[in-house]
TORDO-531134 format. One line per 5 residues: number of its first residue (from 1); for each residue x, y, z of C-alpha. Coordinates in Angstrom, 1 decimal. Layout:
N
NUM	X:Y:Z  ...
***
This chain:
259
1	72.9:48.0:-1.1  71.9:44.5:-2.3  72.8:45.4:-5.8  76.3:46.5:-4.7  76.7:43.2:-2.9
6	75.6:41.3:-6.0  78.0:43.3:-8.2  80.8:42.6:-5.8  80.5:38.8:-5.8  83.4:38.2:-8.2
11	85.7:40.1:-5.8  84.3:38.5:-2.7  85.3:35.1:-4.0  89.0:36.2:-4.2  91.3:35.3:-1.3
16	93.5:38.4:-1.9  90.6:40.8:-1.3  90.7:42.2:2.2  87.4:44.0:2.1  84.9:45.9:0.0
21	82.8:49.0:0.7  80.6:51.5:-1.1  81.0:55.3:-0.9  79.4:58.2:-2.7  75.8:59.2:-3.3
26	74.6:55.6:-3.4  75.0:55.7:0.4  73.1:59.0:0.9  69.4:60.0:1.0  70.0:62.3:-2.0
31	70.7:59.5:-4.4  69.1:60.2:-7.7  68.7:58.8:-11.2  72.3:59.9:-12.1  73.9:58.3:-9.1
36	76.2:55.3:-9.6  77.7:52.8:-7.3  81.2:53.7:-6.2  82.6:50.4:-5.0  86.1:50.3:-3.6
41	88.0:47.0:-3.2  91.0:46.7:-0.9  93.6:44.2:-2.0  96.7:43.0:-0.2  99.8:44.8:-1.6
46	101.3:41.9:-3.4  98.0:41.2:-5.3  97.6:44.9:-6.2  101.2:45.0:-7.6  100.3:42.2:-10.0
51	97.0:43.8:-11.1  97.1:45.3:-14.6  96.2:49.0:-14.8  93.1:48.2:-16.8  91.7:46.2:-13.9
56	92.6:48.7:-11.1  89.6:51.0:-12.1  86.7:49.6:-14.0  83.7:51.7:-15.2  80.5:50.1:-16.5
61	78.0:52.4:-18.3  74.3:52.2:-18.6  72.8:51.5:-22.0  71.5:54.4:-24.0  72.1:58.1:-24.0
66	73.3:60.2:-22.3  76.3:58.2:-21.3  76.1:57.6:-17.5  78.2:55.4:-15.3  76.2:52.6:-13.7
71	78.9:51.4:-11.3  82.6:51.6:-10.8  85.1:49.3:-9.1  88.2:51.1:-7.7  91.0:48.8:-6.4
76	93.3:50.1:-3.7  96.3:48.4:-2.0  96.1:47.9:1.8  99.1:50.1:2.6  97.6:53.0:0.6
81	94.2:52.5:2.3  95.9:52.8:5.8  97.8:55.9:4.7  94.6:57.7:3.9  94.0:58.2:7.7
86	96.7:61.0:7.7  95.5:62.7:4.5  94.5:66.4:4.6  92.1:65.9:1.7  88.4:65.9:2.6
91	87.8:63.5:-0.2  89.5:60.8:1.9  87.4:61.5:5.0  83.9:62.8:4.3  82.8:59.8:2.1
96	83.9:57.4:4.9  81.4:59.0:7.3  78.7:57.2:5.3  80.6:54.2:3.8  78.7:50.9:3.7
101	80.8:47.8:4.1  79.7:44.9:1.9  82.6:42.5:2.6  85.0:42.4:5.6  85.6:38.8:6.4
106	88.1:39.2:9.2  87.2:42.7:10.4  90.2:44.6:9.0  88.2:47.2:7.0  85.8:48.5:9.6
111	88.4:49.9:12.1  90.1:51.8:9.3  86.9:53.3:8.0  86.0:54.4:11.5  89.4:56.2:11.8
116	88.9:57.8:8.3  85.5:59.1:9.3  86.6:60.5:12.7  87.1:64.2:12.9  89.6:64.9:15.7
121	88.7:67.9:17.8  92.1:69.5:17.4  91.9:69.3:13.6  88.3:70.7:13.7  89.4:73.7:15.8
126	92.4:74.5:13.6  90.3:74.2:10.4  87.5:76.4:11.8  90.0:79.2:12.4  91.9:78.8:9.2
131	88.8:78.6:6.9  87.0:81.4:8.8  89.9:83.7:8.1  90.0:82.5:4.5  86.3:83.4:4.2
136	86.8:86.9:5.7  90.0:87.6:3.7  88.4:86.6:0.4  85.4:88.8:1.0  87.7:91.7:1.8
141	89.8:91.1:-1.3  86.7:90.8:-3.5  85.4:94.1:-2.2  88.7:95.9:-2.8  88.9:94.3:-6.3
146	85.4:95.5:-7.2  86.2:99.0:-6.1  89.7:99.4:-7.7  91.4:99.2:-11.0  91.7:95.4:-10.6
151	88.0:95.0:-11.3  87.9:92.1:-13.7  85.1:89.6:-13.9  87.3:86.5:-13.6  89.2:88.0:-10.6
156	85.9:88.7:-8.8  84.4:85.3:-9.6  87.5:83.5:-8.3  87.6:85.5:-5.0  83.9:85.0:-4.4
161	84.4:81.3:-5.1  87.2:81.2:-2.5  84.9:82.9:0.0  82.1:80.5:-0.7  84.3:77.4:-0.5
166	85.9:78.6:2.8  82.5:79.4:4.4  81.1:76.0:3.4  84.0:74.3:5.2  83.3:76.4:8.3
171	79.7:75.3:8.3  80.5:71.6:8.0  83.2:71.8:10.6  80.9:73.7:13.0  78.4:70.9:12.4
176	81.2:68.4:13.4  81.5:66.9:9.9  84.3:66.7:7.4  83.4:69.0:4.5  81.5:67.4:1.7
181	82.5:67.3:-2.0  81.2:70.4:-3.7  78.5:68.6:-5.8  76.5:67.6:-2.7  77.2:70.6:-0.4
186	73.7:72.0:-0.2  72.0:68.6:0.4  74.6:67.6:3.1  74.3:71.0:4.9  70.6:70.5:5.2
191	71.0:67.0:6.4  73.4:68.3:9.1  70.7:70.8:10.3  72.3:73.9:9.0  69.4:76.4:8.8
196	67.8:76.6:5.3  67.7:80.4:5.8  71.5:80.5:6.2  72.0:78.4:3.1  69.6:80.6:1.1
201	71.4:83.7:2.4  74.7:82.3:1.2  73.3:81.6:-2.3  71.7:85.1:-2.6  74.9:86.8:-1.3
206	77.2:85.1:-3.8  74.8:85.7:-6.6  74.7:89.4:-5.8  77.6:90.2:-3.4  76.8:93.9:-2.6
211	78.7:95.2:0.4  75.7:95.4:2.7  74.6:91.9:1.7  78.0:90.4:2.5  78.1:92.3:5.8
216	74.8:90.7:6.8  76.0:87.3:5.7  79.0:87.6:8.1  76.7:88.6:10.9  74.3:85.7:10.2
221	77.2:83.2:10.1  78.6:84.6:13.3  75.3:84.3:15.0  74.9:80.7:14.0  78.4:79.9:15.2
226	77.4:81.5:18.5  74.3:79.2:18.7  76.6:76.2:18.1  78.7:77.3:21.1  81.7:78.3:19.0
231	83.8:81.3:20.3  86.9:81.3:18.0  85.5:84.0:15.8  84.9:86.6:18.5  88.3:88.2:18.3
236	89.5:88.6:14.7  92.7:90.3:15.7  93.6:87.3:17.9  92.7:85.0:15.0  95.1:86.8:12.7
241	97.8:86.8:15.3  97.3:83.0:15.7  97.6:82.4:11.9  100.6:84.6:11.2  102.5:84.9:14.5
246	102.1:81.6:16.3  103.9:78.5:15.3  100.8:76.3:15.7  98.7:78.8:13.7  101.2:79.1:10.9
251	101.4:75.3:10.7  97.6:74.9:10.7  97.1:77.6:8.1  99.7:76.1:5.8  98.2:72.7:6.2
256	94.6:73.4:5.8  94.0:76.8:4.1  93.4:77.0:0.4  92.3:73.4:0.0
***
């Protein structure tokens, strides 16, 4: 992180800067040769309002080809930063689980980052239920589409993608983490201790989603959830009733499903 600190020095010197932190792959073990530094700078609202658009997001590219970002500064006003706490977007929670603070002179940034990173148990339970149903529904629709007159390649790819995305969210949430951005899913699942065999089974199933293979994947997922001490998936009928007939389930499904 020393380079990020060095790059941030011009902002550190400013009195209107509340804090600076780094997110993204630069903070993770899987950082590679294509990783850049995603540096976010929190300004007081008045200073942000006076900042030209061209300075609110600055990309610096490495020399040579291919064209690759070396580092980025993204400026955000304090009020917007605080509002992220209530966001339903994983993008505004998952990265903060691993954020590295490089400048927080009066300690205003750290408490907000802790709140952004926290996964409340109520949200975790609601999302487990909503995304598990999404996973099962998408598999069922894909099977029906493959068998009927609606069998079109694009339709099937979209439905299988829906199933894969929903299942990934279930696995992260069961591992008590906000779901990762898609381009680092496999690496983050392994870091969380999700069995490699389960990840490989997912990959194989969505490459060749024959009925028996998808049935085995559901069984494998259910068994792993059992090992994690989860019970929400034991009664599918009760889950469906929760999602479509209970106010709390309807609200949770509307809020979290399909994201």
